[in-house]
C-alpha positions in Angstrom: -23.4 -13.2 1.9 -23.0 -12.7 -1.8 -20.2 -10.3 -2.7 -20.2 -8.2 -5.8 -16.9 -7.1 -7.2 -18.3 -4.0 -8.7 -19.5 -2.5 -5.4 -17.2 -0.3 -3.5 -15.9 -1.0 0.0 -17.5 1.4 2.6 -15.9 3.3 5.4 -17.2 4.0 8.9 -16.0 7.5 9.7 -17.3 8.0 13.2 -19.2 6.4 16.0 -20.6 8.9 18.5 -23.1 7.7 21.1 -25.7 5.7 19.2 -24.9 7.2 15.8 -22.7 5.6 13.2 -21.5 7.7 10.3 -20.7 6.0 7.0 -19.0 7.6 4.0 -20.8 7.7 0.7 -19.4 5.7 -2.2 -17.2 7.7 -4.6 -19.3 8.3 -7.7 -16.9 10.8 -9.4 -16.1 8.4 -12.2 -19.6 6.9 -12.6 -21.4 7.5 -15.9 -22.8 11.1 -15.7 -25.5 12.8 -17.8 -27.3 16.2 -17.6 -31.0 17.1 -17.9 -31.9 18.7 -21.2 -35.4 19.6 -19.9 -36.5 20.6 -16.4 -38.6 18.1 -14.4 -41.5 19.2 -12.2 -42.4 17.7 -8.9 -44.1 14.4 -9.5 -42.6 13.9 -13.0 -41.4 10.6 -14.4 -40.4 11.5 -17.9 -36.7 12.4 -18.2 -34.8 13.9 -21.0 -31.0 13.8 -20.7 -28.0 14.6 -23.0 -27.6 11.0 -24.2 -29.0 7.8 -22.7 -26.3 5.5 -24.2 -25.3 2.9 -21.6 -28.5 3.0 -19.6 -31.0 0.2 -19.3 -34.1 -0.9 -17.5 -33.7 -1.0 -13.7 -30.6 1.1 -13.6 -30.6 3.5 -10.7 -29.9 7.2 -11.2 -29.0 10.0 -8.8 -30.6 13.4 -9.6 -28.5 16.2 -8.3 -25.2 16.6 -6.4 -24.3 14.8 -3.2 -25.1 17.0 -0.3 -27.9 19.0 -2.0 -31.1 18.9 -0.1 -33.1 18.1 -3.2 -30.9 15.3 -4.4 -32.8 12.0 -4.9 -32.5 8.6 -6.5 -34.9 6.7 -8.9 -34.7 3.7 -11.2 -35.4 3.4 -14.9 -38.7 1.9 -15.8 -38.8 0.0 -19.1 -36.5 -0.6 -22.0 -34.4 2.4 -23.1 -34.5 3.3 -26.8 -31.2 5.0 -27.8 -31.6 8.7 -27.8 -32.3 11.2 -24.9 -35.5 10.0 -23.3 -36.2 7.6 -20.5 -38.9 7.0 -17.8 -38.3 6.5 -14.1 -40.5 4.3 -11.9 -41.3 6.5 -9.0 -42.6 10.1 -9.2 -39.8 12.5 -8.4 -40.2 14.3 -5.0 -38.5 17.5 -6.1 -38.3 19.7 -9.2 -35.0 19.5 -11.1 -33.7 22.3 -13.3 -32.1 22.2 -16.7 -28.5 20.8 -16.6 -29.0 19.1 -13.3 -26.5 16.2 -13.2 -27.9 12.7 -13.5 -25.4 10.0 -12.3 -25.7 6.2 -12.6 -25.2 4.6 -9.2 -24.6 1.0 -8.1 -24.5 1.3 -4.3 -27.9 2.3 -2.9 -28.1 1.0 0.6 -25.9 0.4 3.7 -26.0 -2.8 5.8 -24.5 -2.6 9.3 -23.1 -5.5 11.3 -22.2 -6.0 14.9 -19.4 -8.4 15.9 -17.8 -9.7 19.1 -14.2 -9.4 17.7 -12.4 -7.7 14.9 -12.4 -10.8 12.8 -15.7 -12.5 13.7 -18.5 -12.8 11.2 -21.0 -10.1 12.2 -24.8 -10.1 12.7 -27.0 -7.6 10.9 -28.1 -5.1 13.5 -31.9 -4.8 14.1 -31.8 -1.0 13.5 -30.9 -1.5 9.9 -32.3 -5.0 9.0 -31.5 -7.3 6.2 -32.6 -4.9 3.5 -30.3 -2.1 4.8 -30.9 1.6 5.0 -30.9 4.0 2.0 -27.8 6.1 1.4 -28.5 9.7 2.4 -27.4 11.3 -0.9 -28.8 14.6 0.2 -26.2 14.8 2.9 -22.4 14.5 2.9 -22.5 11.3 4.9 -25.1 8.7 6.0 -25.7 8.8 9.7 -27.3 5.6 11.1 -28.9 5.8 14.6 -29.0 2.4 16.3 -31.5 1.3 19.0 -30.4 0.3 22.5 -30.5 -3.5 21.8 -27.9 -3.0 19.0 -25.3 -1.4 21.3 -24.1 -4.6 22.9 -21.5 -5.3 20.2 -17.8 -4.6 20.6 -17.2 -3.9 16.9 -19.2 -2.7 13.9 -18.6 -2.9 10.2 -20.6 -1.9 7.1 -21.3 -3.1 3.6 -22.9 -1.4 0.6 -25.9 -3.2 -0.9 -27.7 -2.9 -4.2 -30.8 -4.9 -3.2 -29.2 -8.2 -4.4 -25.6 -8.4 -3.6 -23.2 -6.8 -1.0 -19.8 -5.2 -1.2 -16.8 -6.4 0.7 -16.9 -5.3 4.4 -15.5 -2.1 5.7 -12.7 -2.1 8.3 -14.0 -3.2 11.8 -14.4 -0.2 14.1 -14.6 -0.4 17.9 -18.0 0.5 19.4 -16.2 3.0 21.6 -15.4 5.0 18.6 -13.0 5.5 15.7 -9.4 5.8 16.8 -7.8 9.2 17.3 -5.3 8.5 14.5 -8.0 8.0 11.8 -7.3 10.6 9.1 -10.9 11.6 8.7 -11.0 13.9 11.7 -8.1 15.9 10.5 -9.5 16.1 7.0 -12.9 17.3 8.2 -11.3 19.9 10.5 -9.1 21.3 7.7 -12.1 21.6 5.4 -14.1 23.4 8.1 -11.3 25.8 8.9 -11.0 26.7 5.2 -14.8 27.3 5.2 -15.2 24.7 2.4 -17.3 21.6 1.8 -16.4 18.3 0.3 -18.3 17.4 -2.9 -18.0 16.3 -6.5 -19.1 19.8 -7.7 -16.3 21.6 -5.9 -12.5 21.7 -6.1 -12.3 20.1 -2.7 -13.3 16.5 -3.6 -12.7 13.3 -1.6 -10.1 12.2 -4.2 -8.2 15.5 -3.8 -8.2 15.3 0.0 -7.1 11.6 -0.1 -4.3 12.4 -2.6 -3.1 15.3 -0.4 -3.1 13.1 2.7 -0.8 10.7 1.0 1.4 13.7 0.0 1.5 14.8 3.6 2.8 11.3 4.5 5.4 11.4 1.7 6.5 14.9 2.9 7.2 13.5 6.4 8.8 10.3 5.1 11.1 12.3 2.9 12.2 14.8 5.5 15.8 15.9 4.8 18.2 16.8 7.5 21.9 17.7 7.8 24.0 14.9 9.3 26.1 16.6 12.0 28.9 14.1 11.5 29.7 14.9 7.9 27.5 17.8 6.9 25.7 15.9 4.2 21.9 16.0 3.5 20.0 12.8 4.2 16.5 11.6 4.4 15.4 11.1 8.0 14.3 7.6 9.2 11.6 7.9 11.8 11.0 5.6 14.8 7.5 4.8 13.5 9.0 3.5 10.3 11.0 0.8 12.1 10.2 -2.8 11.3 11.7 -6.2 12.1 11.4 -9.4 10.0 12.8 -12.6 11.4 10.8 -15.2 9.4 10.3 -14.2 5.8 13.8 -15.0 4.6 15.6 -18.3 5.1 18.9 -19.4 3.8 18.9 -21.9 0.8 21.6 -24.1 -0.4 24.4 -22.4 -2.4 22.3 -19.2 -2.7 23.9 -15.8 -2.1 21.1 -13.4 -3.2 17.8 -12.8 -1.4 15.1 -10.3 -2.6 14.1 -7.6 -0.2 10.6 -7.8 -1.7 10.1 -10.9 0.3 10.0 -9.0 3.6 6.7 -8.6 5.4 6.7 -4.9 4.8 8.0 -2.9 1.8 11.4 -1.5 2.7 11.8 2.3 2.5 14.9 2.3 0.4 15.1 -1.1 -1.3 18.1 -0.2 -3.6 20.6 0.8 -0.9 21.6 0.0 2.7 20.2 3.3 3.9 17.1 1.7 5.4 18.8 -1.3 7.0 19.3 -0.9 10.8 20.9 -4.3 11.3 21.1 -7.7 9.5 21.8 -11.0 11.2 22.4 -14.4 9.7 21.0 -16.8 12.3 21.9 -14.9 15.4 25.3 -13.5 14.1 25.5 -9.9 13.1 26.7 -9.3 9.6 28.9 -6.4 8.4 27.9 -4.2 5.5 30.2 -3.5 2.5 29.4 -1.5 -0.6 28.6 -3.4 -3.9 31.9 -2.5 -5.6 33.9 -3.9 -2.7 31.8 -7.0 -2.7 32.5 -7.5 -6.4 36.2 -6.9 -6.2 37.0 -8.8 -3.0 34.6 -11.8 -3.4 33.1 -12.2 -6.8 35.7 -10.9 -9.3 36.8 -14.3 -10.7 33.7 -16.4 -9.8 31.3 -18.1 -12.2 27.7 -19.0 -11.4 25.5 -21.3 -13.5 22.9 -24.0 -12.8 22.2 -27.6 -13.4 20.4 -28.1 -16.7 19.7 -31.9 -16.5 19.2 -33.7 -13.2 22.4 -35.4 -12.1 22.6 -38.5 -9.8 25.3 -40.1 -7.7 28.0 -41.8 -9.6 27.5 -40.0 -13.0 30.8 -39.1 -14.7 29.2 -36.2 -16.7 27.0 -33.3 -15.8 25.0 -30.9 -18.0 25.0 -27.3 -17.0 23.1 -24.4 -18.4 26.3 -22.7 -19.4 30.0 -23.6 -19.2 31.4 -20.7 -21.4 33.1 -18.9 -18.5 34.2 -22.0 -16.6 37.8 -23.2 -16.8 38.6 -26.0 -19.2 39.2 -28.3 -16.3 39.0 -27.9 -12.5 36.4 -28.1 -9.8 33.0 -26.6 -9.0 30.5 -26.6 -6.2 26.9 -27.8 -6.2 24.9 -28.8 -3.2 27.2 -30.5 -0.7 29.5 -31.8 -3.5 32.8 -30.5 -4.6 33.1 -31.9 -8.1 36.2 -32.2 -10.3 36.2 -32.6 -14.1 38.7 -32.8 -16.9 36.9 -31.3 -19.9 33.9 -29.4 -21.0 31.9 -28.7 -24.2 30.5 -25.2 -24.3 28.0 -25.9 -27.1 26.2 -28.5 -25.0 27.1 -27.4 -21.5 28.4 -30.9 -20.7 31.4 -31.3 -18.3 33.1 -34.7 -18.4 35.8 -36.6 -16.5 34.0 -36.6 -13.2 35.2 -39.5 -11.0 32.5 -42.2 -10.5 33.3 -42.3 -6.8 35.5 -40.9 -4.1 36.9 -37.4 -4.0 35.4 -35.1 -6.6 32.5 -37.4 -7.5 28.8 -36.8 -7.5 27.5 -38.2 -4.2 23.8 -37.0 -4.3 21.1 -36.0 -6.7 21.2 -32.5 -8.0 17.9 -31.1 -9.4 17.5 -29.0 -12.4 18.1 -25.3 -11.5 20.4 -26.1 -8.6 23.1 -23.4 -8.2 26.6 -24.2 -9.4 29.6 -22.1 -8.4 33.2 -22.0 -9.5 35.9 -19.9 -8.0 34.2 -19.4 -4.6 33.6 -22.0 -1.9 30.1 -22.0 -0.2 30.5 -21.2 3.5 29.1 -19.1 6.4 28.2 -15.6 5.2 29.6 -12.8 7.3 29.2 -9.8 5.1 26.5 -8.4 2.9 25.7 -5.7 0.5 22.5 -4.3 -1.0 22.2 -4.2 -4.8 19.2 -3.8 -7.1 16.7 -4.6 -4.4 18.4 -7.7 -3.0 20.7 -8.8 -0.2 23.9 -10.3 -1.5 26.2 -12.3 0.8 30.0 -12.5 0.5 29.7 -16.3 0.0 27.0 -18.7 -1.1 25.3 -20.5 1.8 26.9 -23.8 2.6 24.7 -26.8 3.1 25.4 -26.7 6.8 23.5 -23.4 7.2 20.5 -24.1 5.0 17.3 -23.0 6.9 19.1 -20.3 8.9 16.9 -17.2 9.3 18.0 -13.9 7.8 16.9 -11.5 10.5 16.5 -7.9 9.4 15.7 -4.7 11.2 14.8 -1.9 8.8 12.8 1.1 7.9 9.6 0.4 6.0 7.5 2.3 3.6 4.3 3.6 5.0 1.1 2.2 3.7 -0.9 4.4 1.4 -4.2 5.8 2.5 -7.1 4.5 0.4 -10.0 5.9 2.5 -10.8 8.5 5.1 -11.3 5.8 7.7 -7.6 4.7 7.4 -5.3 5.3 10.3 -1.8 6.7 10.3 1.2 5.5 12.3 2.6 9.0 12.3 2.2 10.1 16.0 2.0 13.9 15.2 -1.0 13.4 13.0 -2.3 16.9 13.9 0.1 18.2 11.2 -2.2 16.6 8.6 -4.8 19.3 9.3 -2.2 22.1 8.8 -0.9 20.5 5.6 -4.4 20.1 4.2 -5.2 23.7 5.0 -2.2 24.8 3.0 -3.1 22.6 0.0 -6.8 23.7 0.1 -5.9 27.4 0.2 -3.4 26.8 -2.6 -6.1 25.2 -4.7 -8.5 28.1 -4.0 -5.8 30.6 -5.0 -5.4 32.1 -1.5 -1.6 32.3 -1.6 -1.2 34.3 1.6 -3.3 31.9 3.6 -1.4 29.0 2.0 2.0 30.5 2.9 1.0 30.9 6.5 -0.2 27.3 6.7 2.9 26.0 5.0 5.1 27.8 7.4 3.2 26.5 10.4 3.4 22.9 9.0 7.2 23.0 8.6 7.7 24.4 12.0 5.6 21.6 13.4 7.5 19.1 11.4 10.9 20.4 12.6 9.7 20.4 16.2 8.7 16.8 15.9 11.8 15.8 14.1 13.9 17.1 17.0 11.9 15.0 19.5 11.7 11.8 17.4 15.2 10.2 17.5 15.8 7.0 15.6 18.8 4.7 15.8 21.0 4.7 12.8 22.6 1.7 11.0 25.5 2.2 13.4 24.4 0.9 16.8 24.0 3.5 19.6 24.6 6.4 17.2 21.9 9.0 17.0 21.2 12.0 14.8 20.0 15.5 15.6 17.8 17.5 13.4 16.5 21.0 12.6 15.7 23.4 9.8 16.6 27.1 9.9 14.3 28.5 7.3 10.6 28.1 7.4 9.8 30.3 4.4 7.2 29.1 2.0 9.0 27.2 -0.7 12.4 27.4 1.0 12.2 24.5 3.5 15.0 21.9 3.2 12.2 19.3 3.1 11.8 17.7 -0.3 8.6 17.5 -2.4 7.1 21.0 -1.8 
């Protein structure tokens, strides 16, 4: 299957019985023109505001998505710069002055059935290799499949332009879209506000998707009062919990490990607030704050690197910097504790290293290998979090290279990119309430918006009370609750 990078990825919104509903591509940012002369039924001559950027065989959409008279047609013949062009097929409907004309890329939908959520699918007979035309005159495209196409466990869709296909949608179980797909809550909220989704209204797909992400942010940023000390803190939820036991491994003489290497993005990557527990190998580590780490362990230490590869028996070694090192003494690199009698800061060369025995170079040290002075590599027992990294109280000794750094933490929730995305938030019914508040606000109905906001925050507080999460102190639990549900006065951030 040829894949075009310019075609959007489709989304299956619903499977109900033998009907599969697919969302239209987002054409909000496509090139858009307007009719400068009305077109009668059966017309082919088109006059638009400016035909710049259009060419023969480009496809155009006449009208707005969801309008019963909206139809597509392609340009027939070369386009001479100006306002005129000709379409191939006679138009089925009359179109008034100022009717929008939008250039489209996606025109058809191909539907596949598959045995598993990762298997390559088979084009279902109901649709065929050429796909079905997008139903631009409706808000969605509904595809009804025949009985022989109902034997698949999963379905997925692609957009098609007659030559190439888009990337595949997410696989959806034949039994239907999961309850936690955000589409159902979005549609319900729009219906309850007596609105429709469209490019010609304030309630666009982009707006609803943006507000769905803000709903998720509002929940992830819930602020509560810690009963132990009366301070305000952001709540960590059970559904944000994650564990990574494989991504980080100890490396020789290294004390710093980036949190960005974890399998999921951490909720607070600059502080310890999102760390539930951290183990080096299987031993639990204790947290200390960054200032204590600096004062107690790294106040008089120097870290540099090998600048030129060193081999066993050499009596000199070139480092990337020696400016902060003592004039003579010892340093650690790899498994070696090396002694020296002099240094030259301008060249980074340390000299007077014994050729053999105590203090000598006993193995090859590659360029970039860590060099420490003033701290002896060992078994890390304490850690801090600073600037997005875990920092141990000692560099890792050679004996412990390869040990896993096991972390339980609170992760950032993935962003929604389409209506077919699912949410891990178990009380997803609050999305409908939140969206009703945002829609009414956008419409200027402040009284309705206030009522919906109050309802949302009451729902949120109720769920916060019933969703306990373990803190960074084992077996210690928080309690939650707001006292004011007034619009604009909740203690939840981001309103």
